The first five atom37 places (N, CA, C, CB, O) and aatype in JSON, in Angstrom:
{
  "aatype": [12, 7, 6, 10, 1, 18, 13, 0, 0, 7, 11, 15, 10, 7, 10, 6, 16, 6, 1, 4, 19, 7, 4, 7, 1, 4, 19, 6, 19, 4, 14, 8, 0, 19, 13, 0, 19, 3, 7, 7, 11, 0, 1, 9, 0, 6, 1, 7, 1, 4, 12, 6, 4, 7, 0, 4, 0, 1, 2, 4, 14, 19, 7, 19, 9, 15, 19, 16, 0, 7, 19, 7, 4, 0, 0, 0, 19, 9, 7, 7, 13, 13, 2, 7, 7, 19, 14, 16, 4, 7, 4, 7, 4, 7, 3, 3, 3, 14, 1, 4, 4],
  "atom_mask": [
    [1, 1, 1, 1, 1],
    [1, 1, 1, 0, 1],
    [1, 1, 1, 1, 1],
    [1, 1, 1, 1, 1],
    [1, 1, 1, 1, 1],
    [1, 1, 1, 1, 1],
    [1, 1, 1, 1, 1],
    [1, 1, 1, 1, 1],
    [1, 1, 1, 1, 1],
    [1, 1, 1, 0, 1],
    [1, 1, 1, 1, 1],
    [1, 1, 1, 1, 1],
    [1, 1, 1, 1, 1],
    [1, 1, 1, 0, 1],
    [1, 1, 1, 1, 1],
    [1, 1, 1, 1, 1],
    [1, 1, 1, 1, 1],
    [1, 1, 1, 1, 1],
    [1, 1, 1, 1, 1],
    [1, 1, 1, 1, 1],
    [1, 1, 1, 1, 1],
    [1, 1, 1, 0, 1],
    [1, 1, 1, 1, 1],
    [1, 1, 1, 0, 1],
    [1, 1, 1, 1, 1],
    [1, 1, 1, 1, 1],
    [1, 1, 1, 1, 1],
    [1, 1, 1, 1, 1],
    [1, 1, 1, 1, 1],
    [1, 1, 1, 1, 1],
    [1, 1, 1, 1, 1],
    [1, 1, 1, 1, 1],
    [1, 1, 1, 1, 1],
    [1, 1, 1, 1, 1],
    [1, 1, 1, 1, 1],
    [1, 1, 1, 1, 1],
    [1, 1, 1, 1, 1],
    [1, 1, 1, 1, 1],
    [1, 1, 1, 0, 1],
    [1, 1, 1, 0, 1],
    [1, 1, 1, 1, 1],
    [1, 1, 1, 1, 1],
    [1, 1, 1, 1, 1],
    [1, 1, 1, 1, 1],
    [1, 1, 1, 1, 1],
    [1, 1, 1, 1, 1],
    [1, 1, 1, 1, 1],
    [1, 1, 1, 0, 1],
    [1, 1, 1, 1, 1],
    [1, 1, 1, 1, 1],
    [1, 1, 1, 1, 1],
    [1, 1, 1, 1, 1],
    [1, 1, 1, 1, 1],
    [1, 1, 1, 0, 1],
    [1, 1, 1, 1, 1],
    [1, 1, 1, 1, 1],
    [1, 1, 1, 1, 1],
    [1, 1, 1, 1, 1],
    [1, 1, 1, 1, 1],
    [1, 1, 1, 1, 1],
    [1, 1, 1, 1, 1],
    [1, 1, 1, 1, 1],
    [1, 1, 1, 0, 1],
    [1, 1, 1, 1, 1],
    [1, 1, 1, 1, 1],
    [1, 1, 1, 1, 1],
    [1, 1, 1, 1, 1],
    [1, 1, 1, 1, 1],
    [1, 1, 1, 1, 1],
    [1, 1, 1, 0, 1],
    [1, 1, 1, 1, 1],
    [1, 1, 1, 0, 1],
    [1, 1, 1, 1, 1],
    [1, 1, 1, 1, 1],
    [1, 1, 1, 1, 1],
    [1, 1, 1, 1, 1],
    [1, 1, 1, 1, 1],
    [1, 1, 1, 1, 1],
    [1, 1, 1, 0, 1],
    [1, 1, 1, 0, 1],
    [1, 1, 1, 1, 1],
    [1, 1, 1, 1, 1],
    [1, 1, 1, 1, 1],
    [1, 1, 1, 0, 1],
    [1, 1, 1, 0, 1],
    [1, 1, 1, 1, 1],
    [1, 1, 1, 1, 1],
    [1, 1, 1, 1, 1],
    [1, 1, 1, 1, 1],
    [1, 1, 1, 0, 1],
    [1, 1, 1, 1, 1],
    [1, 1, 1, 0, 1],
    [1, 1, 1, 1, 1],
    [1, 1, 1, 0, 1],
    [1, 1, 1, 1, 1],
    [1, 1, 1, 1, 1],
    [1, 1, 1, 1, 1],
    [1, 1, 1, 1, 1],
    [1, 1, 1, 1, 1],
    [1, 1, 1, 1, 1],
    [1, 1, 1, 1, 1]
  ],
  "atom_positions": [
    [[0.59, 65.27, -169.39], [1.09, 65.05, -168.05], [0.24, 65.87, -167.09], [2.6, 65.45, -167.94], [-0.2, 66.97, -167.42]],
    [[-0.01, 65.34, -165.9], [-0.81, 66.0, -164.9], [-0.06, 67.12, -164.2], [0.0, 0.0, 0.0], [1.09, 67.41, -164.54]],
    [[-0.7, 67.72, -163.24], [-0.1, 68.81, -162.48], [1.1, 68.3, -161.7], [-1.13, 69.43, -161.53], [1.05, 67.23, -161.1]],
    [[2.19, 69.07, -161.71], [3.4, 68.67, -161.01], [3.26, 68.95, -159.52], [4.62, 69.4, -161.58], [2.85, 70.03, -159.11]],
    [[3.62, 67.97, -158.72], [3.68, 68.1, -157.27], [5.02, 67.54, -156.85], [2.48, 67.37, -156.55], [5.47, 66.54, -157.41]],
    [[5.65, 68.14, -155.88], [6.97, 67.73, -155.46], [6.92, 67.1, -154.08], [7.93, 68.9, -155.47], [6.12, 67.48, -153.23]],
    [[7.78, 66.13, -153.88], [7.81, 65.34, -152.65], [7.95, 66.21, -151.41], [8.95, 64.34, -152.71], [7.23, 66.02, -150.43]],
    [[8.86, 67.16, -151.46], [9.1, 68.02, -150.28], [8.0, 69.05, -150.1], [10.45, 68.72, -150.41], [7.9, 69.66, -149.03]],
    [[7.18, 69.27, -151.11], [6.04, 70.2, -151.06], [6.39, 71.58, -150.54], [4.97, 69.62, -150.21], [5.66, 72.14, -149.73]],
    [[7.51, 72.13, -151.0], [7.88, 73.49, -150.6], [8.14, 73.63, -149.12], [0.0, 0.0, 0.0], [7.89, 74.68, -148.53]],
    [[8.65, 72.58, -148.54], [8.86, 72.53, -147.09], [9.7, 73.7, -146.57], [9.54, 71.22, -146.73], [9.43, 74.21, -145.48]],
    [[10.68, 74.14, -147.32], [11.55, 75.22, -146.84], [11.04, 76.61, -147.23], [12.95, 75.03, -147.39], [11.65, 77.61, -146.85]],
    [[9.96, 76.69, -147.97], [9.44, 77.97, -148.45], [8.79, 78.76, -147.33], [8.44, 77.75, -149.58], [7.92, 78.26, -146.62]],
    [[9.22, 80.02, -147.19], [8.64, 80.9, -146.18], [8.32, 82.26, -146.78], [0.0, 0.0, 0.0], [8.98, 82.71, -147.72]],
    [[7.3, 82.92, -146.25], [6.87, 84.22, -146.74], [6.42, 85.07, -145.56], [5.73, 84.09, -147.78], [5.53, 84.68, -144.81]],
    [[7.04, 86.25, -145.4], [6.64, 87.2, -144.37], [5.6, 88.14, -144.98], [7.88, 88.01, -143.82], [5.92, 89.23, -145.44]],
    [[4.37, 87.71, -144.98], [3.28, 88.43, -145.65], [3.14, 89.86, -145.16], [1.98, 87.7, -145.45], [2.89, 90.77, -145.96]],
    [[3.29, 90.09, -143.88], [3.1, 91.43, -143.32], [4.09, 92.45, -143.88], [3.22, 91.38, -141.82], [3.77, 93.64, -143.93]],
    [[5.28, 92.02, -144.29], [6.28, 92.93, -144.87], [6.21, 93.02, -146.39], [7.67, 92.48, -144.46], [6.92, 93.83, -146.99]],
    [[5.38, 92.22, -147.01], [5.25, 92.19, -148.47], [4.71, 93.53, -148.98], [4.32, 91.04, -148.92], [3.82, 94.12, -148.37]],
    [[5.27, 93.99, -150.12], [4.81, 95.25, -150.73], [3.85, 95.0, -151.89], [6.0, 96.06, -151.22], [3.36, 95.96, -152.5]],
    [[3.56, 93.75, -152.19], [2.57, 93.41, -153.22], [2.98, 93.69, -154.65], [0.0, 0.0, 0.0], [2.13, 93.94, -155.5]],
    [[4.28, 93.67, -154.93], [4.76, 93.98, -156.28], [4.41, 92.89, -157.3], [6.26, 94.18, -156.26], [4.31, 93.18, -158.5]],
    [[4.21, 91.65, -156.85], [3.86, 90.55, -157.73], [5.02, 89.91, -158.46], [0.0, 0.0, 0.0], [4.82, 89.07, -159.34]],
    [[6.23, 90.29, -158.12], [7.41, 89.7, -158.79], [7.48, 88.2, -158.55], [8.71, 90.38, -158.29], [7.89, 87.46, -159.45]],
    [[7.11, 87.73, -157.38], [7.13, 86.29, -157.09], [6.18, 85.54, -158.02], [6.74, 86.03, -155.61], [6.49, 84.43, -158.47]],
    [[5.05, 86.13, -158.31], [4.08, 85.52, -159.23], [4.68, 85.45, -160.63], [2.75, 86.33, -159.25], [4.51, 84.45, -161.33]],
    [[5.37, 86.5, -161.04], [5.98, 86.56, -162.38], [7.08, 85.53, -162.58], [6.53, 87.94, -162.63], [7.17, 84.93, -163.64]],
    [[7.92, 85.33, -161.57], [9.11, 84.48, -161.76], [8.91, 83.02, -161.38], [10.23, 85.02, -160.96], [9.72, 82.17, -161.76]],
    [[7.87, 82.7, -160.64], [7.66, 81.32, -160.22], [7.19, 80.46, -161.39], [6.63, 81.27, -159.07], [6.16, 80.76, -162.01]],
    [[7.93, 79.4, -161.72], [7.57, 78.57, -162.88], [6.35, 77.68, -162.66], [8.72, 77.72, -163.26], [5.83, 77.1, -163.62]],
    [[5.88, 77.55, -161.43], [4.77, 76.64, -161.15], [3.59, 77.28, -160.44], [5.27, 75.49, -160.34], [2.78, 76.58, -159.82]],
    [[3.47, 78.6, -160.51], [2.32, 79.33, -159.95], [2.07, 79.01, -158.48], [1.06, 79.01, -160.75], [0.95, 78.7, -158.08]],
    [[3.12, 79.09, -157.68], [3.02, 78.83, -156.25], [2.37, 80.02, -155.53], [4.4, 78.54, -155.66], [1.65, 79.83, -154.55]],
    [[2.61, 81.23, -156.03], [2.16, 82.45, -155.36], [0.96, 83.09, -156.03], [3.28, 83.44, -155.31], [0.68, 82.86, -157.2]],
    [[0.25, 83.89, -155.24], [-0.84, 84.73, -155.72], [-0.74, 86.03, -154.93], [-2.26, 84.04, -155.56], [-0.21, 86.05, -153.82]],
    [[-1.26, 87.11, -155.49], [-1.32, 88.38, -154.77], [-2.79, 88.72, -154.58], [-0.56, 89.52, -155.54], [-3.55, 88.83, -155.54]],
    [[-3.16, 88.89, -153.32], [-4.53, 89.24, -152.96], [-4.48, 90.39, -151.95], [-5.3, 88.01, -152.37], [-3.71, 90.35, -150.99]],
    [[-5.3, 91.38, -152.16], [-5.37, 92.49, -151.21], [-4.05, 93.21, -151.02], [0.0, 0.0, 0.0], [-3.78, 93.71, -149.94]],
    [[-3.23, 93.26, -152.08], [-1.96, 93.97, -152.01], [-0.84, 93.22, -151.29], [0.0, 0.0, 0.0], [0.18, 93.82, -150.97]],
    [[-1.02, 91.95, -151.05], [0.0, 91.12, -150.38], [0.11, 89.78, -151.08], [-0.32, 90.93, -148.88], [-0.89, 89.21, -151.53]],
    [[1.34, 89.26, -151.17], [1.55, 87.93, -151.73], [1.13, 86.88, -150.71], [3.04, 87.72, -152.15], [1.15, 87.12, -149.5]],
    [[0.75, 85.72, -151.22], [0.45, 84.58, -150.36], [0.91, 83.32, -151.08], [-1.08, 84.51, -150.01], [1.02, 83.31, -152.31]],
    [[1.17, 82.28, -150.33], [1.52, 80.99, -150.91], [0.21, 80.29, -151.24], [2.42, 80.13, -149.92], [-0.52, 79.86, -150.35]],
    [[-0.09, 80.19, -152.53], [-1.37, 79.63, -152.98], [-1.31, 78.12, -153.17], [-1.78, 80.29, -154.28], [-2.29, 77.43, -152.91]],
    [[-0.16, 77.61, -153.62], [-0.03, 76.18, -153.93], [1.34, 75.66, -153.5], [-0.24, 75.92, -155.45], [2.21, 75.43, -154.34]],
    [[1.54, 75.48, -152.22], [2.84, 75.04, -151.69], [3.31, 73.73, -152.34], [2.76, 74.86, -150.17], [4.51, 73.57, -152.57]],
    [[2.42, 72.83, -152.64], [2.78, 71.54, -153.22], [3.38, 71.62, -154.61], [0.0, 0.0, 0.0], [3.97, 70.65, -155.08]],
    [[3.24, 72.76, -155.27], [3.84, 72.95, -156.6], [5.28, 73.45, -156.51], [3.01, 73.93, -157.41], [6.0, 73.45, -157.51]],
    [[5.71, 73.87, -155.33], [7.04, 74.49, -155.17], [8.14, 73.45, -155.35], [7.17, 75.15, -153.78], [8.15, 72.41, -154.7]],
    [[9.07, 73.76, -156.25], [10.22, 72.87, -156.47], [11.47, 73.43, -155.81], [10.46, 72.68, -157.97], [12.57, 72.9, -156.0]],
    [[11.3, 74.49, -155.03], [12.38, 75.11, -154.27], [13.55, 75.54, -155.15], [12.86, 74.15, -153.21], [14.71, 75.33, -154.79]],
    [[13.25, 76.14, -156.28], [14.31, 76.61, -157.19], [14.95, 77.9, -156.69], [13.75, 76.83, -158.59], [16.11, 78.17, -157.02]],
    [[14.23, 78.7, -155.92], [14.77, 79.92, -155.34], [14.55, 81.18, -156.16], [0.0, 0.0, 0.0], [14.97, 82.26, -155.75]],
    [[13.89, 81.08, -157.31], [13.66, 82.25, -158.15], [12.88, 83.33, -157.41], [12.91, 81.85, -159.43], [13.16, 84.52, -157.57]],
    [[11.92, 82.94, -156.62], [11.1, 83.9, -155.88], [11.95, 84.7, -154.9], [9.96, 83.19, -155.13], [11.88, 85.93, -154.87]],
    [[12.75, 84.02, -154.1], [13.58, 84.68, -153.1], [14.63, 85.58, -153.75], [14.26, 83.65, -152.2], [14.9, 86.67, -153.25]],
    [[15.22, 85.12, -154.84], [16.24, 85.92, -155.53], [15.66, 87.18, -156.16], [16.93, 85.09, -156.59], [16.39, 88.15, -156.35]],
    [[14.4, 87.18, -156.48], [13.79, 88.31, -157.17], [12.9, 89.18, -156.29], [12.99, 87.82, -158.31], [12.39, 90.19, -156.77]],
    [[12.7, 88.83, -155.05], [11.88, 89.64, -154.15], [12.63, 90.91, -153.77], [11.48, 88.83, -152.88], [13.7, 90.82, -153.16]],
    [[12.1, 92.09, -154.13], [12.84, 93.33, -153.88], [12.94, 93.71, -152.4], [12.19, 94.46, -154.62], [13.78, 94.53, -152.04]],
    [[12.11, 93.14, -151.54], [12.16, 93.48, -150.12], [12.6, 92.29, -149.25], [10.81, 93.97, -149.66], [12.62, 92.41, -148.02]],
    [[12.94, 91.19, -149.86], [13.51, 90.04, -149.15], [12.6, 89.36, -148.15], [0.0, 0.0, 0.0], [13.06, 88.93, -147.09]],
    [[11.32, 89.26, -148.48], [10.38, 88.63, -147.54], [10.13, 87.15, -147.83], [9.07, 89.36, -147.57], [9.36, 86.5, -147.12]],
    [[10.78, 86.63, -148.87], [10.62, 85.21, -149.21], [11.92, 84.48, -148.88], [10.25, 85.03, -150.72], [13.01, 84.96, -149.2]],
    [[11.79, 83.34, -148.24], [12.95, 82.51, -147.94], [12.68, 81.1, -148.45], [13.27, 82.49, -146.41], [11.56, 80.61, -148.39]],
    [[13.73, 80.47, -148.96], [13.62, 79.11, -149.45], [15.02, 78.51, -149.53], [12.91, 79.06, -150.84], [15.98, 79.21, -149.83]],
    [[15.12, 77.23, -149.26], [16.39, 76.53, -149.43], [16.45, 76.09, -150.88], [16.52, 75.3, -148.43], [15.91, 75.05, -151.26]],
    [[17.11, 76.91, -151.7], [17.15, 76.67, -153.14], [17.97, 75.44, -153.48], [17.72, 77.88, -153.86], [18.93, 75.1, -152.78]],
    [[17.58, 74.78, -154.55], [18.34, 73.66, -155.06], [17.68, 72.31, -154.88], [0.0, 0.0, 0.0], [18.04, 71.35, -155.56]],
    [[16.74, 72.21, -153.98], [16.09, 70.92, -153.72], [15.38, 70.42, -154.98], [15.09, 71.04, -152.56], [15.61, 69.29, -155.4]],
    [[14.54, 71.25, -155.58], [13.82, 70.87, -156.79], [14.74, 70.75, -157.98], [0.0, 0.0, 0.0], [14.54, 69.89, -158.84]],
    [[15.75, 71.61, -158.03], [16.71, 71.54, -159.13], [17.47, 70.22, -159.1], [17.68, 72.72, -159.07], [17.72, 69.62, -160.15]],
    [[17.83, 69.77, -157.91], [18.53, 68.49, -157.79], [17.62, 67.36, -158.27], [18.97, 68.25, -156.33], [18.09, 66.43, -158.93]],
    [[16.35, 67.44, -157.95], [15.41, 66.42, -158.41], [15.33, 66.41, -159.92], [14.03, 66.65, -157.8], [15.2, 65.35, -160.53]],
    [[15.39, 67.59, -160.55], [15.35, 67.68, -162.01], [16.58, 67.03, -162.63], [15.24, 69.15, -162.45], [16.48, 66.31, -163.63]],
    [[17.74, 67.28, -162.05], [18.98, 66.69, -162.56], [18.95, 65.17, -162.42], [20.21, 67.26, -161.82], [19.29, 64.44, -163.36]],
    [[18.53, 64.69, -161.27], [18.45, 63.24, -161.04], [17.42, 62.61, -161.98], [18.08, 62.95, -159.57], [17.67, 61.55, -162.55]],
    [[16.27, 63.26, -162.13], [15.24, 62.74, -163.02], [15.72, 62.67, -164.46], [0.0, 0.0, 0.0], [15.44, 61.7, -165.16]],
    [[16.45, 63.69, -164.91], [17.0, 63.68, -166.26], [18.0, 62.55, -166.45], [0.0, 0.0, 0.0], [18.04, 61.92, -167.51]],
    [[18.81, 62.29, -165.43], [19.79, 61.22, -165.49], [19.1, 59.87, -165.64], [20.69, 61.24, -164.25], [19.47, 59.07, -166.5]],
    [[18.12, 59.61, -164.82], [17.44, 58.32, -164.84], [16.54, 58.14, -166.06], [16.63, 58.14, -163.59], [16.33, 57.02, -166.52]],
    [[16.01, 59.22, -166.57], [15.15, 59.15, -167.75], [15.93, 59.22, -169.06], [14.13, 60.27, -167.72], [15.37, 59.05, -170.14]],
    [[17.25, 59.47, -168.95], [18.09, 59.55, -170.13], [17.86, 60.82, -170.94], [0.0, 0.0, 0.0], [18.18, 60.86, -172.13]],
    [[17.32, 61.84, -170.31], [17.05, 63.08, -171.02], [17.75, 64.27, -170.38], [0.0, 0.0, 0.0], [18.59, 64.12, -169.5]],
    [[17.39, 65.43, -170.85], [17.94, 66.67, -170.33], [17.28, 66.96, -168.97], [17.71, 67.86, -171.33], [16.07, 66.79, -168.83]],
    [[18.06, 67.4, -167.98], [17.45, 67.77, -166.7], [16.42, 68.87, -166.91], [18.53, 68.22, -165.69], [16.71, 69.89, -167.54]],
    [[15.24, 68.68, -166.38], [14.19, 69.68, -166.53], [13.29, 69.69, -165.31], [13.37, 69.41, -167.8], [13.03, 68.66, -164.69]],
    [[12.83, 70.88, -164.98], [11.89, 71.0, -163.86], [10.46, 70.81, -164.34], [12.04, 72.37, -163.17], [9.54, 70.73, -163.53]],
    [[10.27, 70.73, -165.65], [8.94, 70.5, -166.19], [8.14, 71.76, -166.43], [0.0, 0.0, 0.0], [6.96, 71.69, -166.77]],
    [[8.77, 72.93, -166.27], [8.01, 74.17, -166.41], [7.87, 74.61, -167.87], [8.68, 75.27, -165.62], [7.05, 75.47, -168.17]],
    [[8.66, 74.03, -168.77], [8.54, 74.35, -170.18], [9.31, 75.57, -170.62], [0.0, 0.0, 0.0], [9.26, 75.93, -171.8]],
    [[10.04, 76.22, -169.72], [10.81, 77.39, -170.13], [12.24, 76.98, -170.48], [10.81, 78.46, -169.0], [12.71, 75.91, -170.1]],
    [[12.91, 77.83, -171.21], [14.26, 77.52, -171.69], [15.34, 77.88, -170.68], [0.0, 0.0, 0.0], [15.07, 78.5, -169.66]],
    [[16.56, 77.47, -170.98], [17.69, 77.7, -170.1], [17.95, 79.18, -169.82], [18.92, 77.08, -170.68], [18.46, 79.53, -168.75]],
    [[17.62, 80.06, -170.77], [17.88, 81.48, -170.58], [16.72, 82.2, -169.9], [18.18, 82.13, -171.91], [16.76, 83.42, -169.73]],
    [[15.69, 81.47, -169.52], [14.53, 82.06, -168.86], [14.83, 82.2, -167.38], [13.26, 81.19, -169.08], [15.2, 81.21, -166.74]],
    [[14.69, 83.4, -166.79], [15.03, 83.61, -165.37], [14.17, 82.84, -164.4], [14.94, 85.06, -165.04], [14.51, 82.73, -163.22]],
    [[13.04, 82.29, -164.86], [12.19, 81.51, -163.96], [12.76, 80.13, -163.71], [10.79, 81.39, -164.52], [12.37, 79.48, -162.74]],
    [[13.66, 79.67, -164.55], [14.22, 78.33, -164.39], [15.41, 78.35, -163.46], [14.61, 77.76, -165.75], [16.09, 79.36, -163.3]],
    [[15.64, 77.21, -162.86], [16.77, 77.07, -161.96], [18.06, 76.87, -162.72], [16.55, 75.92, -161.0], [19.12, 76.74, -162.12]]
  ]
}
């Protein structure tokens, strides 16, 4: 399967770069490598990969990431229903993995 891109393309994703402390937690928890840390600050590297699961915002220790969580998760549930399979975001992680929605 090719690279995942989502219809909304991370439309609700926001990042206050100037307040970022560069901890890299967003990079660690994002299931689709949306973020990168350069020069001690996070940046949105691949907005089109964002499924808006909210893991980044929930795990940011300084609260500089905002996102309307659930958009990508809803797409996963709907996709699972229509495909006759288990709802999945396609990231390959299990239900107990904190990166998943």
